[in-house]
C-alpha positions in Angstrom: 133.6 122.4 100.6 130.7 122.9 98.0 133.1 121.7 95.4 133.7 118.6 97.5 130.1 118.0 97.8 129.5 118.4 94.1 132.5 116.1 93.1 131.0 113.3 95.6 127.7 113.9 94.2 128.9 113.4 90.6 131.0 110.4 91.7 128.1 108.7 93.6 125.7 109.0 90.6 127.9 106.7 88.6 127.0 103.1 88.4 128.5 99.5 88.7 127.2 96.2 87.5 126.6 94.2 90.7 125.9 90.5 91.0 125.5 90.4 94.7 126.1 92.3 98.0 126.3 90.5 101.4 127.5 90.7 104.9 129.5 87.6 106.0 132.5 86.3 107.5 135.8 86.6 105.5 136.5 83.1 104.4 140.3 83.5 103.0 143.5 85.1 103.6 145.1 86.8 106.6 141.6 88.3 107.7 140.0 84.9 107.6 137.1 85.0 110.3 136.6 88.7 110.4 133.2 90.4 109.5 133.3 91.6 105.9 130.9 93.4 103.6 131.2 91.8 100.2 130.5 93.7 97.0 130.6 91.2 94.1 130.8 92.8 90.7 129.3 91.1 87.7 131.4 90.2 84.6 134.9 88.6 83.9 136.8 88.0 80.9 138.6 84.9 82.4 137.1 81.3 82.6 139.0 79.5 85.2 138.5 75.7 85.2 137.7 75.9 89.0 135.8 79.0 89.2 133.2 78.8 91.9 131.2 81.9 90.8 130.2 80.9 87.4 127.0 83.0 87.7 129.0 86.2 88.0 131.1 85.8 84.8 128.9 86.9 81.7 128.5 90.5 81.7 125.8 90.3 79.2 123.6 88.2 81.3 122.4 88.9 84.8 123.7 91.5 87.1 122.1 94.5 88.4 123.1 98.1 87.5 123.3 100.3 90.7 124.4 103.7 91.5 127.5 104.1 93.8 125.1 105.8 96.1 122.9 102.7 96.5 126.1 100.7 97.0 127.3 103.3 99.7 123.8 103.0 101.4 124.1 99.2 101.6 127.5 99.5 103.0 126.7 101.9 105.6 123.7 99.9 106.7 126.0 97.2 108.1 128.0 97.4 111.3 131.3 96.9 109.7 134.2 99.0 108.4 135.8 96.2 106.2 134.6 96.0 102.7 135.9 93.8 100.0 135.3 94.0 96.3 135.3 90.7 94.2 133.6 89.3 91.3 133.6 88.4 88.6 136.6 90.9 88.1 136.0 94.1 89.9 138.7 95.9 88.1 137.1 95.5 84.8 134.6 98.2 85.7 136.2 101.6 85.5 133.9 103.4 88.1 135.3 101.2 91.0 138.7 103.0 91.2 137.4 106.4 92.5 135.0 104.6 94.6 137.8 102.7 96.4 139.3 106.1 97.3 136.1 107.7 98.5 135.3 104.7 100.7 138.8 104.8 102.3 138.5 108.7 102.6 135.3 108.1 104.8 137.0 105.6 107.0 136.4 102.2 105.6 139.2 99.5 105.1 138.9 98.5 101.3 140.0 95.2 99.8 139.8 93.9 96.4 140.2 90.2 95.1 141.4 90.5 91.6 142.4 87.9 89.0 145.5 89.6 87.9 144.8 90.3 84.4 143.9 93.9 84.9 146.7 96.5 85.8 146.8 97.7 89.4 148.4 101.0 88.5 145.1 103.0 89.0 144.3 101.4 92.3 144.7 103.5 95.3 147.7 102.4 97.0 145.8 102.2 100.6 143.6 99.5 99.1 144.5 95.9 100.3 145.0 94.1 97.2 144.7 90.3 97.0 146.1 89.2 93.7 145.3 85.6 92.3 148.0 84.3 90.1 146.5 81.8 87.8 148.4 78.4 87.8 148.4 76.0 84.9 145.3 74.0 85.8 143.1 77.2 85.7 143.8 77.3 81.9 144.2 80.9 82.3 147.9 81.3 82.9 148.5 83.3 79.7 146.5 86.0 81.1 148.6 86.7 84.4 149.9 90.3 84.2 153.3 90.0 86.3 154.0 93.6 86.1 151.3 93.9 88.8 153.8 92.8 91.4 155.4 96.2 91.4 152.2 97.5 92.9 152.2 94.9 95.8 153.5 95.7 99.4 153.6 94.0 102.7 149.7 94.7 103.5 148.8 93.0 100.4 148.3 89.2 99.6 149.4 86.9 96.5 147.3 83.9 96.2 147.9 80.7 94.2 145.0 78.2 93.7 146.7 74.8 93.6 145.2 71.8 92.0 148.0 69.7 90.7 151.6 69.2 91.4 152.4 71.2 88.4 150.4 74.2 89.8 152.6 73.9 92.9 156.0 73.8 91.0 154.6 76.7 88.7 153.7 78.6 92.1 157.1 78.1 93.7 158.9 79.2 90.7 156.9 82.6 90.4 157.5 83.1 94.1 161.2 82.7 93.6 161.5 84.7 90.4 159.7 87.8 92.0 160.9 87.2 95.5 157.4 87.4 96.8 157.7 85.7 100.1 159.9 88.7 101.2 157.7 91.0 99.7 154.1 90.3 100.8 151.9 87.5 102.1 151.9 84.4 99.9 148.8 82.2 100.2 148.6 78.7 98.6 145.0 77.4 98.6 143.9 74.0 97.3 141.4 73.8 94.6 138.2 72.8 96.4 137.8 68.9 96.3 140.8 68.5 94.0 143.9 68.5 96.1 143.8 67.2 99.6 144.5 69.7 102.4 147.1 67.3 103.8 148.9 67.0 100.6 149.2 70.6 100.1 150.1 71.4 103.7 152.9 68.9 103.6 154.3 70.2 100.4 154.5 73.6 101.8 156.2 72.4 104.8 158.9 70.7 102.7 159.8 74.0 101.0 160.8 75.8 104.3 159.4 78.8 102.7 157.3 81.7 104.4 154.0 80.4 102.5 150.6 80.5 104.3 148.4 77.4 103.8 144.6 78.6 103.5 141.2 77.0 102.9 137.9 78.5 102.0 136.4 78.8 105.5 132.9 79.9 104.3 132.5 76.4 102.7 132.8 74.9 106.1 130.5 77.3 107.8 127.9 77.0 105.1 127.2 74.4 102.5 129.8 74.9 99.6 127.1 75.6 97.1 125.4 78.5 99.1 125.5 82.0 97.7 125.7 85.2 99.4 128.2 84.0 102.1 
């Protein structure tokens, strides 16, 4: 027991660079509409053309270095057991991996939203993984790490953000190549204000595939530019 306490103490003294933490409604995916504690980590190597959190990208500017103990105290202060790590890119910070396991071990449901350019190999398999595959209009397709599909299972989600017809065809090709619709939940989300919801919905229906259409619900509850929601 004492060894466990010391191990936890050492872990919780480690730090993360945090952009913001907030308690809100999950706006995307299969858990859309549920209360969720969001931990947004600061810094991301990618520069997607449609990124809606540019303030969380530059690891050398902004952010707030916090101990895992402080992050834990924030999580425990909210009446919610569902915690999602997002960014920026959460997996670019090494200390998150053991923290995921710690939170799950104390009874939290942990999800991550990752841009897919960092290996999922070290992520606790109990974590709900939301893997964003970059389509051509993102200008980041070359960074997709397709080996990550081997770490995805039925509880997870693979998301494609669709801004053009080329994106749509690319997403279908990847789904077919890796048999994603038979392996996990596949989400197609329109780039906000770039592709109409009706257009994407009709395209999905024409495929006859088990693909879930989604929108960013939080951008309809609050103003699209509002942070911390």
